[in-house]
C-alpha positions in Angstrom: -36.2 35.8 14.4 -37.1 32.1 14.3 -33.8 31.4 16.2 -34.8 33.9 18.8 -38.2 32.4 19.2 -36.7 29.0 19.8 -34.3 30.4 22.4 -37.1 32.1 24.2 -39.1 28.9 24.2 -36.2 26.9 25.5 -35.6 29.4 28.4 -39.3 29.4 29.2 -39.5 25.6 29.2 -36.4 25.3 31.4 -37.9 27.8 33.9 -41.2 26.0 34.0 -39.5 22.7 34.7 -37.9 24.3 37.8 -41.0 26.1 38.9 -43.6 23.3 38.6 -44.4 20.9 41.4 -46.8 19.9 44.0 -47.7 20.9 47.6 -49.2 19.1 50.6 -52.9 19.0 51.0 -54.1 20.7 54.2 -57.5 21.1 55.8 -59.2 23.9 53.9 -62.6 25.6 53.7 -64.6 25.8 50.5 -66.2 28.9 49.0 -68.4 29.1 45.9 -67.8 32.1 43.7 -69.0 33.2 40.3 -66.7 32.7 37.3 -68.3 34.2 34.2 -71.8 33.3 35.5 -70.9 29.7 36.5 -70.6 28.6 40.1 -67.2 27.1 40.9 -65.6 26.0 44.2 -62.5 27.8 45.5 -60.4 26.7 48.5 -59.3 29.0 51.3 -56.9 28.2 54.0 -58.1 26.8 57.3 -58.9 29.4 60.0 -55.5 29.0 61.7 -53.7 30.2 58.6 -56.2 32.2 56.6 -56.1 36.0 56.1 -59.8 36.7 56.7 -59.4 40.1 55.0 -58.7 38.6 51.6 -61.1 36.5 49.5 -62.3 36.3 45.9 -65.6 37.7 44.8 -65.4 36.4 41.3 -63.0 35.3 38.5 -63.3 36.6 35.0 -61.7 34.6 32.1 -60.3 36.3 29.1 -60.0 33.6 26.5 -57.0 33.7 24.1 -55.8 37.0 25.6 -52.4 37.7 27.2 -52.6 40.4 29.9 -49.4 42.5 30.3 -50.2 45.2 32.8 -53.0 47.4 34.3 -53.5 50.8 32.9 -56.0 51.5 35.6 -58.2 49.4 37.8 -60.6 48.5 35.0 -58.3 48.6 31.9 -55.7 46.0 30.9 -52.9 46.4 28.3 -53.1 43.2 26.4 -52.1 41.3 23.3 -54.2 38.8 21.3 -53.0 36.4 18.7 -55.0 36.8 15.5 -53.1 34.3 13.4 -50.8 31.5 14.6 -49.1 29.0 12.3 -46.3 28.2 14.8 -45.9 24.6 15.6 -45.2 24.2 19.4 -42.7 21.4 18.9 -40.4 23.3 16.5 -41.2 27.0 16.9 -41.5 27.3 13.2 -44.2 29.6 11.7 -45.7 33.0 12.0 -47.7 34.8 14.8 -49.7 37.9 14.2 -50.8 39.9 17.3 -53.0 42.8 18.1 -51.9 45.1 20.9 -55.0 46.5 22.7 -56.6 48.0 25.7 -59.3 45.8 27.3 -61.9 47.1 29.7 -62.6 44.3 32.2 -66.0 45.7 33.1 -67.6 46.7 29.8 -65.6 44.1 27.8 -64.9 46.8 25.3 -61.6 46.7 23.4 -59.5 49.4 21.7 -56.9 48.3 19.3 -53.5 50.1 19.4 -51.6 48.1 16.8 -53.7 45.7 14.7 -52.9 42.2 13.6 -49.1 42.6 13.1 -46.0 40.5 13.4 -44.1 43.7 14.3 -45.2 44.7 17.8 -45.2 42.4 20.8 -44.3 42.2 24.5 -45.5 45.7 25.6 -43.9 46.9 28.9 -45.9 49.7 30.5 -44.3 52.8 32.1 -44.9 53.6 35.8 -47.2 56.5 35.0 -49.1 54.2 32.5 -48.7 56.7 29.6 -46.0 54.9 27.5 -45.0 51.4 26.6 -41.9 49.7 25.3 -42.5 47.1 22.6 -40.5 44.6 20.6 -40.5 46.0 17.1 -39.9 43.3 14.5 -38.4 45.8 12.1 -36.1 48.0 14.2 -35.6 46.1 17.5 -37.6 48.0 19.9 -39.7 51.2 20.1 -41.5 53.4 22.6 -45.1 54.3 21.9 -48.0 56.0 23.7 -51.3 54.2 24.2 -52.7 55.8 21.0 -50.1 54.0 18.9 -47.9 57.1 18.3 -44.2 56.1 18.1 -42.1 58.3 20.3 -38.7 56.7 19.7 -37.1 53.8 17.9 -33.9 51.9 18.7 -32.1 49.6 16.2 -29.2 47.6 17.4 -28.2 44.2 16.0 -27.6 42.8 19.5 -31.1 43.7 20.8 -33.0 40.4 21.2 -36.7 40.0 21.8 -36.0 38.0 24.9 -34.0 41.0 26.3 -36.6 43.5 25.5 -39.4 41.5 27.1 -37.5 41.8 30.4 -37.0 45.5 30.2 -37.5 47.6 33.4 -38.6 51.2 33.5 -36.2 53.0 35.9 -38.6 56.0 35.9 -41.1 57.4 33.4 -38.2 58.4 31.0 -35.5 55.7 31.2 -35.6 52.0 30.5 -32.9 49.4 31.2 -32.8 45.9 29.8 -30.3 43.0 30.0 -28.3 42.7 26.8 -26.7 39.3 26.2 -25.3 40.6 22.8 -22.9 42.9 24.6 -22.6 41.0 27.9 -24.1 43.9 29.7 -27.0 46.3 29.7 -28.7 48.7 27.4 -30.3 51.9 28.7 -32.6 54.0 26.5 -34.6 57.2 27.0 -37.9 58.4 25.6 -36.0 61.3 24.0 -34.2 58.7 21.8 -30.8 58.7 23.6 -29.2 55.5 24.5 -26.3 54.1 26.6 -24.4 50.8 26.5 -22.8 49.2 29.4 -20.6 46.5 27.9 -18.6 43.5 29.1 -19.9 43.4 32.6 -18.8 39.8 32.7 -18.0 37.0 30.3 -21.4 35.4 30.3 -23.5 34.6 27.2 -26.9 34.9 28.9 -28.2 37.7 31.2 -31.8 37.9 32.5 -33.6 40.7 34.3 -32.0 44.0 35.1 -33.1 46.6 37.7 -31.2 49.9 38.3 -31.4 51.6 41.7 -29.0 54.6 42.1 -25.6 53.6 40.8 -26.2 49.9 41.0 -27.7 47.4 38.6 -29.1 44.1 39.9 -29.4 41.2 37.5 -29.4 37.4 37.0 -27.0 35.3 35.1 -27.8 31.8 33.8 -25.1 29.2 33.4 -25.4 25.4 32.9 -25.8 24.6 36.6 -26.5 27.9 38.3 -28.7 31.0 38.1 -27.2 33.7 40.3 -28.3 37.2 41.3 -25.5 39.7 41.0 -25.0 43.5 41.4 -22.9 45.8 39.2 -21.6 49.1 40.5 -21.7 51.6 37.6 -19.1 53.9 39.2 -16.4 51.3 40.2 -17.4 48.9 37.4 -17.2 46.0 39.9 -19.5 43.0 39.8 -20.2 40.8 42.8 -22.7 38.1 43.9 -25.7 39.7 45.5 -26.6 36.6 47.6 -25.2 33.2 48.1 -28.2 31.3 46.6 -27.1 29.5 43.4 -30.5 29.0 41.8 -32.3 32.4 41.8 -35.3 31.9 39.5 -36.7 35.4 39.7 -36.6 38.6 41.7 -38.8 41.8 42.0 -38.0 45.1 43.7 -40.6 46.4 46.2 -42.7 49.5 45.3 -40.6 51.7 47.5 -37.3 50.4 46.0 -36.0 49.2 49.4 -36.4 45.4 49.3 -36.2 42.5 46.9 -38.5 39.6 46.7 -36.5 36.6 45.5 -37.6 33.2 44.2 -34.9 30.7 44.9 -34.5 26.9 44.6 -32.5 24.9 47.1 -31.1 21.6 45.7 -30.4 20.2 49.1 -33.9 20.8 50.4 -35.5 20.2 47.0 -37.7 23.2 47.7 -38.3 26.7 46.5 -38.4 29.7 48.8 -39.7 33.3 48.6 -37.1 35.4 50.3 -37.3 39.0 51.4 -34.0 40.9 51.5 -32.6 44.4 51.7 -30.8 46.0 48.8 -27.4 45.0 50.2 -28.5 41.3 50.3 -28.6 41.1 54.1 -31.5 40.7 56.5 -32.9 37.8 54.6 -36.3 36.5 55.6 -37.9 33.4 54.2 -41.6 34.1 53.7 -42.7 30.8 52.1 -41.2 27.4 51.4 -42.8 24.8 49.2 -42.1 22.2 46.6 -42.3 24.6 43.8 -43.2 28.3 43.8 -43.4 30.9 41.1 -44.9 34.2 39.9 -44.5 36.2 43.0 -45.3 39.9 42.9 -45.8 42.8 45.2 -49.1 44.5 45.9 -49.0 48.2 45.1 -48.6 49.2 48.7 -45.9 46.6 49.3 -47.8 44.9 52.2 -48.8 41.7 50.4 -47.3 39.3 47.9 -49.0 37.1 45.4 -47.5 33.8 44.4 -48.3 30.5 42.8 -47.8 26.8 43.8 -47.9 24.6 40.8 -48.1 20.8 40.7 -49.7 17.7 39.3 -51.9 17.1 42.3 -52.5 20.4 43.9 -51.8 24.0 42.9 -53.2 27.5 43.4 -52.8 31.2 43.6 -51.9 32.5 47.1 -51.6 35.9 48.8 -49.4 36.4 51.9 -49.4 39.4 54.2 -45.7 40.2 54.8 -46.4 41.6 58.2 -48.8 39.1 59.7 -47.5 36.2 57.6 -51.1 35.0 57.1 -51.7 33.2 53.8 -54.8 33.0 51.7 -55.4 30.5 48.9 -57.5 32.7 46.5 -58.0 30.1 43.7 -57.4 26.5 42.9 -60.0 26.2 40.2 -57.9 27.4 37.2 -55.2 24.9 38.0 -57.5 21.9 37.6 -56.4 21.1 34.1 -53.0 19.4 33.5 -52.6 21.3 30.2 -52.2 24.8 31.8 -49.2 26.2 33.5 -49.0 29.6 35.2 -46.8 32.4 33.8 -47.3 35.7 35.6 -49.4 37.6 38.2 -49.9 41.4 38.3 -51.9 43.6 40.8 -54.2 46.4 39.8 -53.2 49.9 41.0 -55.7 49.8 43.9 -54.8 46.3 44.9 -58.4 45.1 44.5 -57.8 43.0 41.4 -55.1 40.6 40.3 -54.5 38.8 37.0 -52.6 35.7 36.1 -51.8 34.4 32.6 -52.0 30.7 31.8 -51.1 28.9 28.6 -52.2 25.6 27.2 -51.1 23.7 24.1 -54.2 23.4 21.9 -54.1 21.8 18.4 -50.3 21.7 18.8 -50.2 25.5 19.4 -49.7 27.5 22.6 -52.8 29.5 23.6 -52.9 32.1 26.3 -55.7 32.8 28.7 -55.9 35.6 31.3 -57.8 35.2 34.6 -58.9 38.3 36.6 -59.3 37.8 40.3 -61.7 40.4 41.9 -60.6 40.6 45.5 -62.6 41.7 48.6 
């Protein structure tokens, strides 16, 4: 397990190096909002580029909590570290976590699994009734939100890093990349499983999304990160797009488009690219020094993303139809110790959270920030 933790830390560190950077300062308007009762200043784009329909009413900070997904518009599935003896520099030590439901309005918490080193990295089902978890004893398991285990899966080649990138195909099936078999692992809530082995001779797969008879995924080699597509029927693999540094991708809510984060060495820039499922009709939405954490709004009309950097950074929202951008927050990027890790919309699209971590007392500490949009 220690070896796996070190591998995950190395991959995260490498990804952050690629996705951190700075952006140009532009003329911007200022807006004072409330963050946990304290007035702070946020920046919004100048009128020529701002989406006037999107602004931030307030930002709530959840200290030392990692948000994973929204159960509903007021409830977050989260984990919280209760004990951490891991040294950031070496990865050695033990982490105990509580998996919980957190009400962002009442601040009430309901523990699902208490202070354990077994359960972590919950991935919520589309209907919000079940979750996949890393199980330190068996590999992975499926549980309901009351903590009742529905199925367990124990394979020696299932790694925590693979499970954390699992994708719910529907409310019953889950697919995950599986570096241990150079392919994919598909499991069902009824306890059945399927292996797709030897897709290609590559020691490291990341992400896997299944649509129909095709599986879209990323491979990581020494100098490239490519997005590829595997045809289950023909067993053929081919590049999905020509970009050689695909950092992340997300499928749209209607399963008809991909949002791709890509880095161009020649331009020394990152791009957010929209493309159809066959990799054609590509459209560059945003280009900047470094971009990360893009995600679709529930209705597929907007995309959140982050620009990170030493001088300037912030969370943005872009309307994919009008191309208008809104800088919804800069305040949480003011410290050099914190780096962004994810962004997730609530079911109504009225709230958005991002996770940040900082190294505190030589340990990594997570904080979640809830943007209340209006």
